[in-house]
Structure formats: structure tokens, C-alpha cells
N, C-alpha and C positions, 0 to 999 in steps of 0.2 A: 573872530575868535570863537563865538558861540557854535558856529557850524563845525569848526574843527574839533570840538569836544567829542563829537560822535566818531571821530577817527581814532580815538585813544584805545589802548588796551586797558584791561582792568588794572594791571600793574602800573601803567602810566597814570591812570586816573587816581589810583591810590596815592602815588607819590605826589601828584599835583595837588590833591586835596590836603595832604599833610604839609606841603610847602606853602599852601595858601594861594596858589596860582589862580584858583577859581573856587567857587563854592559848590556844595552839593545841589543847591537850588539851580545854579547856572547849568550844571552838568545835566540835571534831570530835565530842565526846561528844553535844552537842546534835543534831548532824546524824545520828549513828548512831541516836539515839533516834527522831528523826523518820522515818528509814527503816523502823525496826521498826513504828512506829505506822501507817504508810501502805502496808502490804503488800497491802491490798485493791486498790491501783492496779496491782499487778504491774509496776512500773516497773523492777525489777531481776531479772536472772537469777541473779546471784551477789552476795551481800553480803560485804564484807570489813572488818568493824568492827575486828578485832584489828590487821590491817595498817595501817588508818587511824590507830589510836591509837599504834602504834609510830612511824609517820611523824610524828605530831603531837608526840610526846615528843622526837623528834630535832630537830624544828623549834624547840621551846621551848629546848632545850639550846643550839642554835646562836644563837638570839636573845639568850639570857642571856650568851653569850660575845661578843656584838657581831658575829656572823658570819651574820646573816640573808641569805638568797640573793636577796631581791627581793620583788616584789609578790605572787607566788604562794606564798611560803613559809608553810606552815601552813594553807593554804586548802583546805577539803574540797570535792572535786569528784567527779563520776561519770564513768565511762568507758564509752562505747558498746562493746557486746560484739563489735565487729568488730576491735578493736585487740588484738593479741597482748600478753599481760601475763605476764611470767615468773613461774611458780609458781602462776598463777591461771587456772582454766578459761576458755577462750575458745571460744564456740560459733557465733558469727555467727547466733544464733537458730535453729540447725538441729539436727535429730537426728543428722545426718551427723557433726558435730563434738562431740557430747556426750561429755564426759570428756577432751577434748583439753586438755592443760596444756602450754603452750609453755615451752621452755627459754630463751627470749629475749624481749626487750622491743621493742615497736614503736618507731620513731624518735620519734613524737609523745608516746607515754606515757612514754618515757625522758626526753625533754626536760622534760616537766611534773614528773616525779619529781625530776630534777636541780634544778629550780627550787624544790623543796620542797613542791609540792602533794601532798595526801594523798587517796587514792582510797577512797571509802566503798563502792564496788561497781561491778559491770558491768551496764549497763542493757540492757533488753529492746529488741528491734528486729524489723522484718520479716526473714524468713529470707534470709540473704545480701544484705540491704539491698534486696530486691526488693519494693517495695510503698509505699503512701502512707497507711497507716492503722495499722501495727503490729498487724495481724490475722493475719499468716501465720507468726508465730513458733511454733516447736515447743513453746515453754514457755508458751503462752497469750497472749491479747491484753493489751495495756496499756490502762488507762482514763484518760481525760482528767479532771483534777480539776474542770474547769468543768462546769456544768450550764446548760442553756437555761432561761430564766425563763418563756418562753411559746412558742407554736407547737407543731407536731407532735412535736418532740423534747423538749418540756419534761419534766424529771425523768428522762430516759433516760440511760444511759451513753453517752458520746461517745467517738469515736476521738481520739487525741492527734496524729494525722498520722503520717507515716512517711517513710523507714524509721527515723529517729532518734526514734521516739515515746517510748521509755523515757526518753531524755535530756530531751526536752521536758517530759514529765509530771513528772519528778523536779525540774526547775528551777521549774516553775510551782507545784508543791506544796511547794517550799522544803525539799527533801530533800538538796540540795547547792547550793553557791554558783555552780557552773558545771559544764558537762559537755561532753565531746567529742561531736561528731557527724561523719558523713560525708555528702557531698552529691554524688550522681552526676547526678541530674536535678532536684533540689529537696529532697532528703531532710534538709536542715538548715532551709531557709527555710520550707517548707510546714508542718512540725510547729510551728515557732516561731509562725507566724501562727495556727494552731489553738489554741495554748495561751497566747497573750499574752506571749510572751517575744521576745528578740532572737536571731536566728540568722544567722550570717555564714559565707558560702562564700568563702574566699580565691581568689586567682588560681590556676589550675592550675599546679602546680610550686612554690607558696609553702611548702606543708607536704609533707614526704616521705610517700610511700605505703608505705614499707618497713615490713613487719610489720602492715599492714592486710589483712585477708582480702579478696581482690580480687573485685570485681563486674565493672566495666567499666574497664579500665586507663587508657584515654585520657580518662576523665571523672571518676573517683573523686577526691575532694579532702576532706581533713579540715578541720574548722573548729570554732570555739567556739560554745556555746549558753549564754546568760547572761540575766540579768534587765534589764540596762541596756547601752547602747551603750558606755559607758566600760569596763564589765566585759569586753565582747567584745574591745575593744582591748588591755586588760591581758592577757587570757588568750592571745590570738593571739601576743603577743610572746614567750610561753614555749612556743609550739607550732611556730613557723615556723623556717626555717633550711635551709641547704644540706645535703644528705646524699648522699655519694658512693655509697651503697648503692642509690640510686634514680636511674636514668638520666634521669628526667623532672624531677628536683629542680633548681631554678634556682639557680646559684651567685651569689646576690645577698645583700648585707647586709640584715639585718632592721631596718627603720626603727623609729622611735618612733611607734607607731600612735596614741598618745594626743596627739601633738603638735598635731593640728588641732582637737582638741575645744575648744569655747568660742569659736572664731574666727568663727563665724557663716558665712553664705553670701552676703554682699553681694559682688556682682560676678561670681558664678558663674552659669553657664548650665545650666539643668535641662531635659532633653529629655523630651517626652511622646510615646511611640511610638503613632502612630495605629492601628497594626495590633493593639494589645493590647486593643481593644474586642471581646470575644468575643460571639458570638451567644448570646442568652439569659442574659447575665451579669446577676445580680441588681442592681437599682437601688442597693441599699445599698453595693455594691462600687464602682460608678461614682461615686456621690456622695462616698464617702470619698476616692477617687482625685483627684477635683476639689478636695476639701478640702485634701488634701496639697499639691497644686500651689499653692493659694491661700496656705497657710501659708508655703511657701518663698518665694513672691512677696512676701508681706508682710515677710519677713525680709531682703529685698534681692536675692533671686535673680531672674534673667530666665528666664521660662518660654518654651520654644521647642518647637513641634511638629516631630517628626522622623519619618522613615519607615524602617521595617525590613521591606522588602517580602517577604523570604523567611521571615519568622517563621511564616507559616501552614503552612510545611512542617516546622517544627521538631519537632513531636510525632511524626509518622510517621518522620522521619529518626532521631530518638532511639530509637524502638522497632524500628529495624533495627540501628543501631550497637551499642546497649547489649546486647541479647540475643546478638548475634554475638560480642561480646567475653566475655560471660558463658559462652556455650557453650564457648569455648576455655579460659577460666580454670577452670571447674568440671569439666573433663575429668580433672583431677588427683585427684578424689575417686572412687576406684575400688575401695576396700576393701583395697588392697594395702599402702600405705605408712603411713597413719595414718587415724584416724577409724573410723567404723562399718564392720564387715565382716559380711555375711550370706552364709553358705556356700551353695554350689550343687553340682550334679553335675559341673560343668566350670568352667573359668576364665571362660568367657563367661557362664555362669549366675551365678557369683559376682558379676561386674560388674553384671549386670542386676538381680539381687536387691538388691545393696547400694544402687544408685542409686535403684531404685524405692522402697525403704523409707526411705532416708536423706534424700531430697529431698521437700519438700512440693509441693503442686499448682502454686503460682505459679512456683516455681523450675523445675519440670518443664516448664511452659508456655513459659517464656522460653528454656530450653535447647533445646527443640524448634524454636522460632521461629528462634533463632540458628543452629542446625545447618542449618535449611532455607535461610536466606538466604546461608549460606556454601557450600552444596553446589554441585557441578558443574552448570552450566546455569542457575543462579540467582545466582551470585556477582556477575557483571557487572550483571545487571538490578536487583539490590537493593542489595548492600553497596557496590559501587563507586559506583553512582549516589548512594546516601545520603552517601558521603564527599564527593562533589562538591557536593551541596546544603549539606552542613555548611560547606564552604569559603565558599559564597555567604552563608550566615547570618553567619559571622564577618566577612565583608567588609562586610555591612550595618552591623554595630556599628562597625567601623573608620571607615567613612564618617561615621556619626553623630557619633562622638567628635572629628571634625575641627571640629565646630560647637558641641558642648556638652561640659560637664564630667562630668555624671552623667545617668542616665536614671531616671525615676520611673514605676513601674507597680504594679498590684496584685500581691500575692504569690500568692494562691490565688483561684479563681473562686467560693469559698463559705466560710462558716465551718465549723467542725467538724460532722460529721454523726454520726448515731447508729450505734452498732456494729451491723453487719449490714445497714445500709441499702443499700449498693451493692456489697458484697463479692462477690456472685455475678455481677456484671457487670464483667469485667475492663476493657472499654473505658471504662466510666464511671469506674472507678478511675484509669485512665491519664490521663483528662482533668484530674485534680487537678494535674498537672504542666505545664499549658498555658502558664503565665506564667513558670515557673522554668527550663524546659528550654533555651530559647534561649541564656541566659547560660552554661549548662553546656556546650553544644556549642561555644561560642566560647571557653571557658576563662577567662571574665572573673569578677572579684570581684563579689559581690552580697550584700545584707544585707536581712533582713526586720525591720521595726520595728513594734511594736504601736501602732496609730494610732487605733483606734476600736472601736465595738461594733456588732454586728448588731442588727436589730430584736428578736431573741430573746435578747439579752443575752450574746452570745458575742464573743470578741475577733476583730478583723480586722487583718491586717498590710498594710503598704505596703512595696514592694521598691525598693531603689535599686541601680543597676548602674553601675560605673565602668570606666575604662580598665584594661587589664592592669597589675598591680603598682602601682596607685594606690589602695591601701587607705587611705592617710592621708586623701585627699580624700573617699573613701567614708564613712569614720567621721565626718569633719567635717560632712558634709551630714546623715548619719543622726542625729548629735547634735542638730543644729538641728531636724530633724523630730521627734525624741523630745521635745524641750523644748516645741515648739509643740502637739504632741498631748496632752501631760500625762497620758498613760495611767498608771493605777495598778493593779498586779496585786493582787487581793484576797488576804486571808489565808484559806486553805482549812482547814477543820477546827478553827477556833478559834485560840486564842493559843499552842497547843502546837506 
């Protein structure tokens, strides 16, 4: 029975705990064991089994007293190592923050803690969330539990996507029932597609950024990564909310994100953006996209072609705006206040030595790009122009949503690729975000739902995008898509 506890969804675990079928301690122990047995995936930077068990015991005590805190009480989750956690090392996947133990809790991790969720560990990630493959972590790459059954990558270790690759790998391998991720340009949705799970980016401002190690402040957004759409709705309910500590946090009530589940899509209008047909996109992606539209049409939705004419500029716009903000945010890592310090003959030497040793290659690349586009003589030509184009991209979405309720698109232009396959080509890596970046630039909610398999036996996701703060409709349509797809995540590594 203990091993089967790792096969549950959050909704099933919630119901089982309520019915007394098992305890939170039993549930957490099963997941702690699973984490130990899957260390070869390198999904975690820090494991916290004792803290998880303490939280589970407290949950059982509350439940016995009739004082359970809700759907997440006693649920084992994983926390992306970008969220500051009081008393637990937080590294952002970087040598720069190795040994940094926050004295405070991020808003999102605190909300989950207050809801009774128990954290089994901090998941691996691309350094400072800069990457699409979880290959740039100072603590080693994470491995996707999936294997290709044929083709050039058959039998090879695959990437789990990124930057939230540790979280996606942990959920797919059943090491936790849910995990937090952050999405700046696709870092929840793309790894979800690569590992056959559900990844949801809420509207910018729905979840507070306070206590999250910053990458690009106008883009970063926390969200849930789960195995089902319902689980995503449940988990987001315990993550969202207004936070006066974050000036971009929106003062809105948190709706019941589960309320639309099971209602179907009859009468809804689903837009198909014609510009999302990328050059050289594999036929299997195009076929699945059409299949998704057919499923929703068969379920009663009306399929409408829409135009997002500025989408073709989204990727270059993102790779100006995000590095510019990263350059500014990462200036604080100077060896003086906290984190790594590498001494030098002068203060300037100390700064240079610390940043050269503390930051990896990809972080250095983006800081250099960001510093360049913000520099005198280039600021107007690059950064200001990119912000204007960003406004046009957001305007395209606003116009489209006057005619449709949601948009349907692929999540990623390919299935998971082999470790080392494109890592040496940064432009090829950046192209992984081609379908996810536009919604990020517009600050819109979006979700990736596992919908099919590639010709080589790897999962493929479809992406839905909705109006700002209309996550209820987004989950409603995602639920219908999930039911139609009937995707089943396999059990990796046997029944244990």
C-alpha cells in the first residue's frame, strides 16, 4: 500500500486523508522513500525528509482534532529552489548562493505551509531560472524519467525541460504530488510538456513574487506543476493571493479554481493563432494541435482562426527585456552582502572574481546581453523599442479575446531532446520558448496539458491561453482537453 501512495493525485490523496484511508505520515514517508530511490535523476538540490515528516505529524494531529486546513493539508510537495525557505538552503541553482539559508519564507511557500502542505525538498533548476533544459545548474543536470522508444535518442538520457526541470522530473517520477515552478518565458509550461505533466502559469500578479529569487521582475510568475488539471486548480488555490510586500501583486479575491471543472466547453469559442505555425515544426506537433482543436470542437466548442500578428517578434523582444532585467537584478550579487565572496587585491578585483566564479556561462551571457541593451547609446535602440513591441504583442491578445474565450497552441516545438544535443547552441536553446514567450510578455495565464505522444514515444503538450485573471475558464477548457486526450503517465521504475 505504501508504494501505491505515490501513484495518487492530489485530489485522490485529499479524499483518502479525509476518509482516513491513510495518514499524512504514511503518505509523506512513501514520498520520502521515493525521493531517496530516484536520486539518479538529480531532481533535488536539497532533500528535507525530517521537516516533511514533522509537517505530516502536525497535519495528522490537526485532522484528528477536526481542524484540517483544506485540500493541501498533509500533501507532500516539492519546492523549486528559487523560493526562499526559512532555515533551508536556497541556491537558485547557482554557486553564487551556495550555503545561503534565508531567515524568511517566500509568500508562496508560506501560503502552502499555512495550508498544511509538506515539502520533501528543494528541486533542481537552471541557474537563476535561465535555461530551457535544467543543464546549467551548478549542482548538475536533471534527468527526465522518460526514455525515447525509437529514433536517434532511443535509450539516451533526456532533458526534463527548464528552468523548472527538477520540479517537472519529480512530478513525472512520482516523487511528490505537486511542485512549485516559476515561469518567466515558459519555464513551467515547457518542462511540463517534456515530462507529460500539467504546468500552469497564472496571470502576472496572481501569485506574489516576494521571496522568489528574481530573474526578470516584469515577467516572473510562480505556478503549480501537477499530474492533473484538477490538481493544478487545487494547488493554485493555496498559492495565490494579494501580498502588500509585492507592488505587482493584484488585490483580488482568489476564486474557486475548481469551479469550472466538469462543465465542458459547449458554447465557448477557441481561437487558433495562425502565426503559431513555425517554420520546420515537426508534423507530429502540427497533427496533435489539429487533434486538440477537433477534440474541443467535438465537445461543443466553436473553433475560430485568430491572428496575433506581432507574435513573430516575441522571441527577440523577450531576449532583450528579460536579460536587461536580469542584468539589473543580478547586480546585487557582488560578494559583499551575502552569497559567494572571492577575495582580490582591490574592491573591483573582489567584485570581478566573485561574479566570474559565482555565475555560470549562461548567466554571464545574459547579464552581458542585458548590460549591453541598457547601455548608453543602445538603450533606445533596443530596450525601449522592445517595450513598445511588447505592448503591441499584448494588444494582439486583447483584440483576439474580444472574439474568443481561450487560445489553443502547441506548448513546445519538439519533444524532450537528449542531454547535450543543443546545449552548445544558445540560439537553438532559446527557440524552445517560441510558443510560450508571447503569453509571458502579455502577462496572461496559460497552461500546458499532456495531450499525446511523439513518434519516438515521448510526451507532447498542448497549451491553452486565456484572458487575464480568467484562470477559472482556463482550467475549465484544460479539463475538457485532458479528458479528451486521455493521456496516462506511466509508472517509472516499477511499482515502488
